[in-house]
DOZA-72271 format. One record per residue: chain; x, y, z of N, C-alpha, C in turn; residue number from 1. Coordinates in steps of 0.001 Angstrom, whole numbers, plus 500000, padded with zeros to 6 digits. Example, Ala and Ser with C-alpha at 12.3 -4.5 7.8 and 13.67 -1.06 7.14 Angstrom:
2
(A,(513190,494310,507800),(512300,495500,507800),(513200,496700,507800),1);
(A,(512850,497750,507080),(513670,498940,507140),(512900,500030,507870),2);
# end
This chain:
75
(A,(382338,608820,112600),(383781,608843,112468),(384413,608723,113844),1);
(A,(385473,608033,113885),(386191,607876,115146),(387492,608662,115091),2);
(A,(387336,609979,114928),(388489,610869,114891),(388688,611433,116290),3);
(A,(389920,611318,116770),(390267,611832,118087),(391178,613041,117904),4);
(A,(390734,614239,118291),(391569,615427,118101),(392887,615374,118876),5);
(A,(392967,614492,119852),(394202,614345,120620),(395166,613347,119990),6);
(A,(394714,612682,118927),(395556,611709,118217),(395535,612064,116732),7);
(A,(396461,612914,116279),(396462,613344,114881),(396475,612204,113866),8);
(A,(397038,611091,114200),(397079,609958,113277),(395689,609409,112986),9);
(A,(394708,609681,113849),(393358,609155,113626),(392703,609777,112388),10);
(A,(393244,610884,111900),(392689,611544,110714),(393109,610865,109416),11);
(A,(394172,610082,109447),(394728,609528,108209),(393797,608539,107514),12);
(A,(392850,607966,108222),(391945,606995,107623),(390707,607645,107000),13);
(A,(390606,608974,107094),(389432,609676,106580),(389854,610772,105608),14);
(A,(388966,611100,104699),(389234,612150,103735),(388713,613469,104309),15);
(A,(389497,614083,105185),(389108,615347,105801),(389960,616466,105211),16);
(A,(389368,617630,105083),(390102,618792,104585),(389865,619966,105524),17);
(A,(390893,620784,105723),(390696,621968,106550),(389823,622984,105822),18);
(A,(389041,623724,106577),(388234,624797,106014),(388601,626090,106724),19);
(A,(388931,627088,105931),(389265,628403,106448),(388091,629309,106111),20);
(A,(387477,629876,107113),(386328,630756,106914),(386702,632138,107426),21);
(A,(386583,633138,106541),(386948,634509,106865),(385717,635387,106677),22);
(A,(385444,636235,107648),(384366,637215,107528),(384998,638600,107486),23);
(A,(384733,639319,106408),(385255,640674,106248),(384130,641676,106450),24);
(A,(384399,642697,107228),(383396,643731,107490),(383527,644843,106454),25);
(A,(383248,644494,105221),(383305,645444,104116),(382646,644829,102899),26);
(A,(382482,645655,101862),(381930,645157,100604),(383013,644447,099804),27);
(A,(382589,643606,098896),(383508,642900,098003),(384264,643917,097153),28);
(A,(385556,643662,096939),(386383,644526,096107),(386829,643766,094865),29);
(A,(387095,644519,093826),(387452,643941,092531),(388641,642981,092628),30);
(A,(389646,643328,093407),(390882,642539,093485),(390821,641396,094498),31);
(A,(389690,641202,095146),(389614,640175,096199),(389972,638781,095706),32);
(A,(389459,638369,094573),(389734,637009,094110),(391226,636783,093919),33);
(A,(391925,637767,093358),(393378,637647,093199),(394074,637578,094559),34);
(A,(393611,638381,095501),(394198,638366,096851),(394019,637006,097513),35);
(A,(392826,636451,097379),(392558,635163,098008),(393355,634051,097340),36);
(A,(393530,634144,096036),(394322,633143,095316),(395779,633179,095781),37);
(A,(396312,634377,095980),(397683,634521,096495),(397773,633971,097917),38);
(A,(396763,634229,098728),(396725,633719,100107),(396727,632190,100115),39);
(A,(395935,631587,099250),(395882,630126,099162),(397228,629568,098719),40);
(A,(397862,630219,097751),(399184,629767,097294),(400195,629817,098432),41);
(A,(400125,630857,099253),(401042,630964,100396),(400764,629872,101424),42);
(A,(399494,629565,101649),(399164,628471,102570),(399743,627153,102078),43);
(A,(399596,626901,100800),(400091,625643,100239),(401615,625560,100309),44);
(A,(402278,626690,100111),(403740,626689,100105),(404322,626770,101516),45);
(A,(403869,627757,102286),(404494,628043,103579),(403886,627286,104756),46);
(A,(402599,627004,104683),(401946,626304,105791),(401790,624814,105508),47);
(A,(402176,624403,104325),(402143,622993,103918),(400745,622410,103946),48);
(A,(399776,623237,103666),(398401,622744,103551),(398206,622330,102099),49);
(A,(398097,621043,101861),(398023,620533,100491),(396662,620758,099845),50);
(A,(395603,620671,100629),(394265,620869,100089),(393335,621356,101194),51);
(A,(392264,621998,100776),(391317,622520,101749),(390247,623353,101077),52);
(A,(389529,624080,101869),(388486,624979,101389),(388687,626334,102051),53);
(A,(388464,627382,101274),(388506,628733,101825),(387193,629413,101475),54);
(A,(386562,630003,102466),(385272,630669,102281),(385403,632077,102848),55);
(A,(384964,633060,102064),(385000,634451,102513),(383587,635009,102452),56);
(A,(383173,635612,103565),(381853,636227,103660),(382053,637724,103914),57);
(A,(381196,638519,103332),(381233,639966,103528),(380032,640355,104381),58);
(A,(380272,641138,105448),(379169,641527,106311),(379418,642911,106894),59);
(A,(378378,643481,107482),(378548,644725,108219),(378790,644372,109679),60);
(A,(379070,645356,110487),(379525,645099,111850),(378578,644261,112703),61);
(A,(377271,644278,112431),(376355,643476,113243),(376148,642066,112692),62);
(A,(376938,641683,111682),(376884,640328,111153),(375916,640104,110016),63);
(A,(375247,641151,109571),(374316,641013,108448),(375128,640905,107155),64);
(A,(374893,639870,106363),(375651,639717,105111),(375423,640888,104156),65);
(A,(376514,641337,103515),(376432,642408,102523),(376223,641866,101119),66);
(A,(376748,640717,100854),(376682,640125,099518),(375737,638932,099536),67);
(A,(375120,638656,098396),(374230,637507,098295),(374992,636188,098364),68);
(A,(376191,636194,097841),(376971,634961,097781),(378300,635121,098496),69);
(A,(378798,634029,099021),(380129,634010,099604),(381117,633678,098489),70);
(A,(382365,634053,098688),(383420,633629,097781),(383985,632354,098362),71);
(A,(384180,631346,097529),(384758,630104,098038),(385602,629449,096956),72);
(A,(386582,628696,097417),(387433,627944,096505),(387972,626726,097221),73);
(A,(387951,625619,096542),(388599,624398,097033),(389974,624328,096404),74);
(A,(390942,623861,097178),(392312,623741,096641),(392947,622463,097131),75);
# end
């Protein structure tokens, strides 16, 4: 790909999507999926991000994953 980060227009010829990766230092909580869905809706409305990927990982302070799977959603 010939994408130049100094020339934003160079991205228009490619199908690229932003990816937001969040690492939380805690265990998964029951309401997390609803929280993340609200966060994505706010990004789409207020930050004008039309589509992307959001990935959430749960870990302890030394970076060891707490959960077997990450939470992820494409929007």
